[in-house]
C-alpha positions as CSV (number, residue, x, y, z in Angstrom):
1,M,3.4,23.7,-11.8
2,T,6.7,22.9,-12.8
3,L,6.9,19.3,-14.6
4,S,10.7,18.9,-13.7
5,Q,9.6,15.7,-11.4
6,F,8.5,13.7,-14.4
7,P,9.0,11.2,-15.8
8,L,9.8,9.4,-12.4
9,I,9.7,6.1,-10.9
10,A,7.1,5.6,-7.8
11,V,8.9,2.9,-5.6
12,D,7.0,1.6,-2.7
13,V,8.6,-0.4,-0.3
14,G,7.2,-2.8,1.9
15,N,8.2,-5.8,4.1
16,S,8.1,-8.3,1.7
17,R,7.9,-6.4,-2.0
18,V,9.2,-3.9,-3.7
19,K,7.2,-2.2,-6.3
20,L,7.6,0.2,-8.8
21,G,5.4,2.3,-11.3
22,R,6.6,4.3,-14.1
23,F,4.7,8.1,-14.0
24,D,5.5,9.7,-17.6
25,A,3.4,13.1,-16.7
26,A,2.2,14.8,-13.8
27,P,-0.9,14.1,-12.8
28,A,-4.2,16.1,-14.3
29,A,-5.8,18.2,-11.9
30,D,-9.4,16.5,-12.7
31,G,-9.9,14.0,-9.6
32,Q,-8.9,11.2,-11.2
33,L,-6.3,8.9,-9.5
34,P,-2.8,9.2,-11.8
35,S,-2.1,5.6,-13.0
36,P,1.2,4.2,-14.0
37,A,2.1,3.5,-17.6
38,A,4.0,0.6,-16.5
39,T,4.9,-1.3,-13.0
40,L,7.1,-3.8,-11.8
41,D,6.5,-6.1,-8.7
42,L,9.8,-7.3,-7.0
43,G,10.9,-9.6,-4.0
44,A,12.9,-7.9,-1.1
45,D,16.4,-10.0,-2.4
46,A,18.8,-7.4,-3.2
47,A,19.3,-10.0,-6.5
48,E,15.7,-8.7,-7.6
49,L,17.1,-5.5,-8.5
50,A,18.8,-6.9,-11.8
51,K,15.2,-7.0,-13.2
52,I,14.8,-3.0,-13.1
53,G,17.4,-2.3,-16.2
54,P,15.4,-4.7,-18.5
55,W,12.1,-3.2,-17.1
56,L,13.2,0.4,-18.0
57,G,14.0,-0.7,-21.7
58,S,15.6,2.0,-23.5
59,S,15.2,4.6,-20.7
60,A,18.6,5.1,-18.2
61,A,18.0,5.0,-14.8
62,G,20.1,8.3,-14.2
63,D,17.8,9.8,-16.4
64,L,14.9,9.7,-14.2
65,R,13.8,11.1,-10.8
66,W,13.6,8.6,-8.3
67,H,10.5,8.8,-5.3
68,I,10.6,6.0,-2.8
69,G,8.2,5.5,-0.5
70,S,9.7,2.7,2.1
71,V,8.7,1.2,5.6
72,Q,11.6,-1.3,5.3
73,R,14.9,0.4,6.0
74,S,17.3,-2.3,5.3
75,V,15.6,-2.8,1.6
76,S,15.7,0.9,0.7
77,S,19.2,1.4,1.8
78,T,20.1,-1.7,-0.7
79,L,18.1,-0.1,-3.3
80,I,19.3,3.7,-3.2
81,D,22.9,2.0,-3.1
82,W,21.9,0.6,-6.3
83,L,20.6,3.4,-7.8
84,R,23.6,5.6,-6.8
85,G,25.8,2.7,-9.3
86,Q,23.5,3.2,-11.8
87,N,24.6,6.9,-11.6
88,V,21.0,8.1,-10.5
89,Q,21.3,12.0,-9.3
90,H,17.6,12.2,-8.2
91,I,16.6,10.3,-5.4
92,T,14.0,11.4,-3.0
93,L,13.3,9.1,0.1
94,L,10.2,10.8,1.0
95,A,9.1,11.5,4.8
96,S,5.4,12.4,6.3
97,F,6.5,16.3,5.9
98,D,6.7,15.9,2.4
99,L,3.2,14.6,1.7
100,P,0.3,17.0,0.6
101,L,-1.6,15.5,3.8
102,R,-2.8,17.3,7.6
103,A,-2.9,14.7,9.8
104,T,-4.4,14.9,13.2
105,L,-1.8,12.8,15.1
106,P,0.9,14.1,17.5
107,R,3.4,12.2,15.8
108,P,2.8,11.7,12.0
109,D,6.1,11.0,11.7
110,M,6.2,7.6,13.2
111,V,3.1,6.6,11.0
112,G,4.1,3.9,8.0
113,I,4.3,6.1,5.0
114,D,2.6,3.7,2.8
115,R,-0.1,4.6,5.0
116,L,0.2,8.0,4.7
117,L,0.6,8.0,1.1
118,G,-2.8,5.7,0.7
119,A,-4.6,8.5,2.3
120,V,-3.0,11.2,-0.2
121,A,-4.7,8.8,-3.2
122,A,-7.8,8.4,-1.3
123,N,-8.3,12.2,-0.7
124,R,-8.0,12.4,-4.7
125,L,-11.0,9.5,-5.1
126,R,-12.9,10.1,-1.8
127,G,-16.5,12.9,-3.0
128,P,-16.4,16.4,-1.1
129,D,-16.9,16.1,2.8
130,R,-16.9,12.4,2.7
131,P,-14.6,10.6,4.9
132,A,-12.8,7.5,3.5
133,I,-11.6,4.3,5.0
134,V,-8.2,2.9,3.1
135,V,-7.5,-0.9,3.9
136,D,-4.0,-2.1,2.7
137,L,-4.0,-5.9,2.8
138,G,-0.2,-6.5,2.4
139,T,2.2,-8.2,5.1
140,A,0.4,-6.6,7.9
141,I,-3.0,-5.1,7.4
142,T,-4.0,-1.6,7.8
143,V,-7.2,0.0,8.4
144,D,-6.9,3.8,8.3
145,L,-9.7,6.7,8.7
146,V,-9.4,9.8,6.6
147,D,-11.8,12.4,7.8
148,A,-14.2,14.3,5.8
149,D,-11.7,17.6,5.7
150,G,-9.1,15.0,3.9
151,A,-6.9,14.6,7.3
152,F,-5.4,11.4,8.2
153,A,-6.9,10.6,11.8
154,G,-5.0,7.4,12.4
155,G,-6.0,3.5,12.3
156,A,-5.8,0.0,13.2
157,I,-2.7,-2.8,12.2
158,L,-3.3,-6.2,12.6
159,P,-1.4,-9.0,11.0
160,G,-1.8,-10.2,7.3
161,I,-2.8,-13.8,6.7
162,G,0.4,-14.9,5.4
163,L,1.7,-13.6,8.4
164,S,-0.7,-15.1,10.9
165,A,0.1,-18.7,9.0
166,R,3.8,-18.3,9.6
167,A,3.4,-17.4,13.0
168,L,0.6,-20.4,13.6
169,H,3.6,-22.6,12.4
170,A,6.8,-20.9,14.1
171,F,4.7,-21.4,17.5
172,T,3.1,-24.2,18.0
173,D,4.5,-27.7,17.9
174,L,2.3,-29.5,15.2
175,L,0.4,-26.8,13.2
176,P,1.9,-27.1,9.8
177,E,3.3,-23.7,7.7
178,L,0.3,-23.2,5.2
179,Q,1.2,-21.4,1.6
180,M,-1.6,-18.7,2.1
181,Q,-1.2,-17.4,-1.7
182,A,-3.6,-20.4,-2.3
183,L,-6.4,-19.0,-0.9
184,A,-8.0,-16.8,-4.0
185,E,-11.4,-18.0,-2.7
186,P,-12.8,-17.9,0.5
187,P,-12.7,-21.1,2.2
188,A,-15.3,-22.5,4.3
189,A,-15.9,-21.4,7.6
190,L,-16.4,-25.1,8.9
191,G,-12.9,-26.7,8.7
192,T,-13.0,-30.6,8.5
193,D,-9.2,-31.2,9.2
194,T,-6.4,-29.3,11.0
195,I,-5.4,-27.6,7.4
196,A,-8.6,-26.6,6.8
197,A,-9.4,-25.5,10.1
198,M,-6.3,-23.4,10.3
199,R,-7.5,-22.0,6.6
200,A,-10.8,-20.8,8.1
201,G,-9.5,-19.3,11.1
202,I,-6.7,-17.0,9.5
203,Y,-8.5,-16.3,6.7
204,W,-12.5,-15.3,8.0
205,G,-10.2,-14.1,11.1
206,A,-8.7,-11.4,9.1
207,V,-11.9,-10.3,6.6
208,G,-13.7,-10.5,10.1
209,G,-11.4,-8.2,11.5
210,V,-11.4,-5.0,8.3
211,R,-15.5,-5.3,8.8
212,H,-15.7,-4.8,12.6
213,L,-13.3,-2.4,12.2
214,I,-14.8,-0.5,9.4
215,D,-18.2,-0.5,11.4
216,L,-16.5,0.5,14.4
217,L,-15.1,3.5,12.5
218,A,-18.7,4.4,10.5
219,R,-20.3,4.3,13.9
220,Q,-18.2,7.8,14.7
221,L,-18.8,9.6,11.5
222,P,-21.5,11.8,10.4
223,R,-21.8,10.3,7.0
224,P,-20.8,6.9,5.8
225,P,-17.4,6.6,4.7
226,Q,-16.1,5.7,1.2
227,V,-13.8,2.5,1.3
228,F,-10.8,2.1,-0.4
229,L,-9.0,-1.3,-0.6
230,T,-5.3,-2.0,-1.9
231,G,-3.0,-4.9,-1.4
232,G,-2.2,-8.2,-2.6
233,A,-5.0,-9.8,-0.9
234,A,-7.7,-7.0,-1.7
235,P,-9.0,-8.1,-5.0
236,A,-10.2,-11.3,-3.9
237,V,-11.9,-10.1,-0.7
238,A,-13.0,-6.9,-1.7
239,H,-16.7,-7.9,-2.3
240,L,-16.5,-9.1,1.6
241,I,-15.6,-6.2,3.5
242,A,-17.8,-3.8,2.1
243,P,-20.5,-3.8,-0.7
244,D,-19.0,-0.7,-2.3
245,A,-15.6,-1.1,-1.6
246,Q,-13.3,0.3,-4.4
247,Y,-10.6,-2.2,-5.3
248,Q,-7.2,0.6,-6.5
249,A,-4.0,-2.1,-7.4
250,H,-1.7,0.9,-7.0
251,L,-2.9,3.3,-4.4
252,V,0.2,4.0,-3.1
253,L,2.4,4.3,-6.0
254,A,-0.3,6.8,-7.2
255,G,0.1,8.5,-3.5
256,I,3.7,8.9,-4.5
257,A,3.3,10.4,-7.8
258,L,0.7,13.3,-6.5
259,T,3.5,13.9,-3.9
260,A,6.0,14.3,-6.0
261,A,3.7,16.5,-8.4
262,H,2.9,18.6,-4.8
263,V,6.9,19.0,-4.7
264,A,7.1,20.4,-7.9
265,T,4.8,23.0,-7.1
């Protein structure tokens, strides 16, 4: 394997956040998930890009290779323009065919690249012949199956808690807009006022939906799946989703690093 892809900056461009991770060396071939040496979490506004330079410190952006997985085209386009302005020569916008992942779908190119990258990382974590379910709790919530052979088999997409909160406010006359980041602790299921009732419905609706999807998928499998969670809301709900669910903060970034190592071979 050539190590020419490293050090690299992995970039996960989501619908509301941009996450960057610096990987200084190629992932070890020992079954461990690569971990970024440093990370940066940005908003989707173009002004946020100014924070990248100070985060890089003494490293010039142009001296690094940049691998980008994006589900937000306008944000990734703005980022790429900014990188070119920083004299970055090596920019890779990842597509499904770049990934070391087989998919049993008719159009894997139409699947969100973040879902596929999470599956790449799950394949490094799951046990031999064990299927895996990958749950990403972001702006949207995705629940995806990686079969026992390591192939991405598809999954389900549902609204994230923040998106659900905004929709209730936007499409009703009297329901207020909630700041769902306040829900670090599970709310009571019985809401005794409108806001408490909204919190209960949004939170437990999301948790219950994910749990039920995992149960439905598990019924189709010959062996119990391993469950991996990522995304901003994941730490607070991991124990509610599945008793043995593993929280992985940088699952998609690790999938990008593993893909970069695969491209370098």
